[in-house]
N, C-alpha and C positions, 0 to 999 in steps of 0.2 A: 594434334594427337589426342587432345582431351576428349573429343566426341568419339574417336575410335576406341579410346581406352574405356569410356563409358559403356560402349557397346560390348566390348570384351568382358567387362566386369559383370554386366547383367547376364551375359551368356554363361560365364563361369559359374555364377550363383545358381542358375537354373540347372546346368549340367552336373554340378557337384551334388545338388539335391537328388537328381535322378540317379547318379552313381551310388549315393548313399542308400537309396531304396533297393538297388540291385544287390548291394552288399548285405543288407538285412535279409533279403530273400534267400541268399546263399549261405548265411551264417550257420555253422554247425551248432547242434545242441550242446549243452555242457557235457563234459566227459573227456575221454582220451582225445588227444589232438587228431583232427581229421585233415591232414595235410601231408605234404612231402617235405623232406629236409634238403635245403640247398647247402647247408653247413651247420655247425653246432648252434642249436637254438635259432636257426635262420629258416623260417617256415615259408612254404609256398602253398596257397590254397587255390581252389577253383575260382574264387571271387577275385583274386589278384589279376588273373588273366582276363576275366570277363569285364571287370571295371576298367582296366587299362585299354582294352580294345574299344569299349564303348566311348571313352573319352577321346581316344586318338581319332576314331572315325568321325565323331560328332564335331570335334574342333577342326579337323581337316575340311569338313563340309562347310562349316561356318566361316573359317578363315584360312583359305587354301595356301596363302603365302607364309603363314606362321610355321615355325618349327615346332617339334615335339620331342620331349625327352622323358621317357618313362622308366621307372625302376626296373621293370622286368625286361622291356625291349630295348632300353638304352636310347641313344639319339637317333630316332627313326627318321626325322625330317629336319633339314637345316632351315634357318630363317633368321632375319634380324630380330624379330620377336620370337621368343621360344617359350612354349608351355612346358612346365616341369611338373610331373605327376608322380605321386606315390599312391597307387590304387588302394592299398590297405596298409596304413601304418599302424603298428601294434598287431602284427599278424599272429604272433604267439597267443595274444589275448583272444583275438578273433577265432583262431582255430580251436580254442577251448570253450567257445560260447560265452566269453566274457564281453563286457560292454565297452571297455576302454580301447577303442580303435577309431580310426578316422580315414577319410579320403582327403588328400592334400593336393590342391591345384593352384600353382603359382605361374605368373607370367613374368619373364625377365627380358630385358634388353641388354645384351652382352652380360655384364656383371651387375646390372642394376635391377633389383626387384621392383616391379611396377604394381602388381596386385596379387592378392592371395585370398583363397577361399578354403576353409577347413571345415568339413562336415563330420560330426560325430553322431551318426544317426541313432545309435542305440541309447544315447542319453539326451537326444533332442537339442544338440548345441551346434550352432553355426558361427564360426569366426570369419569375419571379412575385414579386409584392409586394402587401401588403395593409396599409392604415393601422393602425399599432400591432402588426402581426404579423410584421414583418421582411421581408427581401428574400432571394431564393434563385435559384441557377442550378442547374437539374436537381436540385432538392431540397436542395442544400447552401447554407448561409447565406453571404452575401457582404457585404463591407464595402468602402467607399472606401479608396483607398491612403493610407498614412501618409507619403508623400513630402513633404519640407519644402524641398528645394532645387530651384528652377526649372531649374537646369542638369542635373538628373537626371530631369526630367519628360518624359513623352510627351504631346503635346497633339494632338487632332484638331480641325481647323478645317473646318467645313461650308461648302459653297458654295451660294449661293442666287442664282437669276437675278433676284431682286427687288432686288439690290444690285449696285453696279458692281464690275468686276474690280479697280479701284484700291482700293476699300474692303476687298475680300477680301484683297488683298495687304498692306494696312496692318495688318489683324488678324494675318495670318501673320507679318509682320515684327515685330510687338510681341512675339510669343512667341519668335521666332528670336533677337531681341536679348537676351532673358532667358536664352538658352542652351538652350531647349527643343528637343526633336526634334518636328517638325511632320508630321502625317499627314493624309490625306483618304481615307476609306473608302467613301463613297458611300451611307451609310445613317445618317441622323441618329439614328434610334431606337436602332440598335445602338451608335452612338458614345456615346450617353448611357448605355446599359446597360453598356458597358465601363467607364465611370467608376464606376458603382455597384459593379461587380465588382472594382475596383482594377486592371484590366488596362490602363487608361490614366489619366492624371492630370487631364485636362480635356477638355471638349468645348465649343467656341465656335462660334457662328454668328450672323450679322447679322440673319437673319430665319428663324424656324422656326415651324411651325404647330402647333396643338393636337393634330391627329391624329398628328403625328410624335412627340409628347412626352407625351401624357396618361398612357400606361402607364408610361413611364420616370420620370415625376415621382414616383410612389409609390416606385419602386425607389431613386431617389436619396435621398429623405427617409429611408427606412428603413435605408439603407446608410450614413448619416451624411455624405453629400457636402454641400459648400457649393453654393449656388445663388443666382443673381441673381433679381431680381423679375420673372421671366418672365410671371407671371400679373397683373402690375400693369396698370392701365388696362383696355383691351379685349384684352389679350394672349391671353386664353383663347379668343377666337373670331376675332381678326384677325391673330394672330401677333405676335411680339416678338423682340428679340435674346435670345440664350441664352448663359450661361456657367455650366457646372457643373464643379466641380473637387474634388480632394482638399482636405479642410478646412484643412490647414496652408498651402495654397498660395493661399488667397483673398486674403490680404494682399499677398504678393509679386507676384501676378499683377495686382492693381489692376484698372483698367477699360481693357480694350483699346479702340481707337478705335471708337466707335459702339455699344459694349456695356457696360451698367452692371456694376459689380463684383459678384462673388459674395459672399454672406454665409454664414458658418458656421452650421450648423443649431443 
């Protein structure tokens, strides 16, 4: 499996970079959002479809036995190994011409994340991770933060239209009451990658999907972050609450309202 995984990793890095170039070509200029709405603040752009089609077709040609699951098209192909793709994460940012968006490409075997590549083309960052092979940002190894005091922590809280505003505010208040600085950046994938890189101390969200997180799960594990049981139950395909954090903060953070506590790796 090692040689086969190496081949898939190299291919994923190449295709994700090409997908990032497609996204940049199609990114709207700053201004009013150039997209359609699937739901409240849930945007769909031309680039979402173009990038997903490109990755689906290229991966099918390279690895015809592999499955494919995209955000827009769902589980298009079955397979023991399954590619999980978010063509544009941070679509609301992308649709307004902002830089904080990314392409997320992960490979899973059943519930086990094997590799992940996250390309944020507008800011020139590529996160890569492979099971047992470490996590990297632009080729440099990354580790989760060593922060121990919640009052020194930066926490990103993701917003999901699948949960009420009151529930979102309760999670935010949980961290504010611990003394944390709370942020919201509009990309769950990059929020999780920032935890793996030690640039923030936690990412929490009441509901996040597998296409937002498949690539980041490998990074988090390889970077030594603590993670809750996101993949428990049917979380891999239906979504679940997420808490990923610096390992020393898993205990002090406990379980925010509606989100199971993280467990150190």
